[in-house]
C-alpha positions, 0 to 999 in steps of 0.5 A: 709929289708922285714922281720925284724928278731928282730919280732921273737926274739931267735926264728927267725932261727926256724921260718926260717926253719920251713917256708922254710919246710912248703913252699916247701912241700906247692909248691909240693902240689899245684903243684901235689896235690889237683885238677890238674888232672882237668887242666892238659894235657890229660894222653895220652898227659902226659905220665909217662916219662913227668911226671917224667921230670917234677919231675925231673927239679922241684927237680934239681931246688930245690937243686940249690936254696938250695945250692945257698941260702945265706943272701948277695944273699938274693936281688936277690932271691926275684927278682928271685921270682918275675921273676919265678911268672910272668913267671908262670902267663905267661905260665898258660896264654898261656896254658890256650889259647891252651886248649881253642883254641884246647881242647874239651870235651870227655864223659866218664864212671867214679865212679858209672857209672857217666858220666864225661867230660875228656879233649882231644887236637884237632890239629892245622887245620881241614883236608879239608874233615873235614872241608868241612862237618863243613860247609856242616851241619853248627856244629863246630869241638866238634860236628864233634868230636862226630860224628867221635867217638872221633877219633881225627886223623879222622879230623886233621893230625898227625903233627897238632895233635903234633903242639898242643901237643908239645906247651900244654905240653911245657908251661905246664911243663914251668908253674909247674917248674916256679911255683914251684921255685917261692914258694921254692926260696921264703922259702929259702930267707925267711929262710936265711934272718930269721937265716942270714945263708946259706941255706947249713950251715944245714949240716956244723957240725961247723954250726950246733952243733947237728950234732957233 
């Protein structure tokens, strides 16, 4: 067994529950707090509806993981942690690749009138006239975008812009869901191994005398 309950003696259940709370809270903070604004899609491409969808998916997976967490499935849960973690890495690499290929920097006025750079998404293929200008003046898309006052639709067709936006959002959402699921599944696995009880037992009166 990866985690030996004898190492914690009578405190094993308390350690299991505390570990679950901390890991689950850490999962949400890691995915939604800190410096996430520095690498997430632009606010224009990640509207409030999309953010709520991600939170909904993360919440659904947490509830399902909690309901299915029991000692007999601890091995499968550890395997699921590995799958989720690998999936999160793959999604991050794909997301980072898309940002590297189609992401551009736009200067904006931030706090205290400080000029900051924000991320904007371009399209898959330049309009023919925009591509000709790149060749004529020998400039890259970033310079051409600056000359167009960062109006992306002047350089790319709407379909090409949507192609990039859809894929960026898809891999970003999958990254957050898989990353959160990996951490919460690990926390529930630790709980059931240390307590030797199913996670749902905390709401059953027979298993939780304090609820009587």
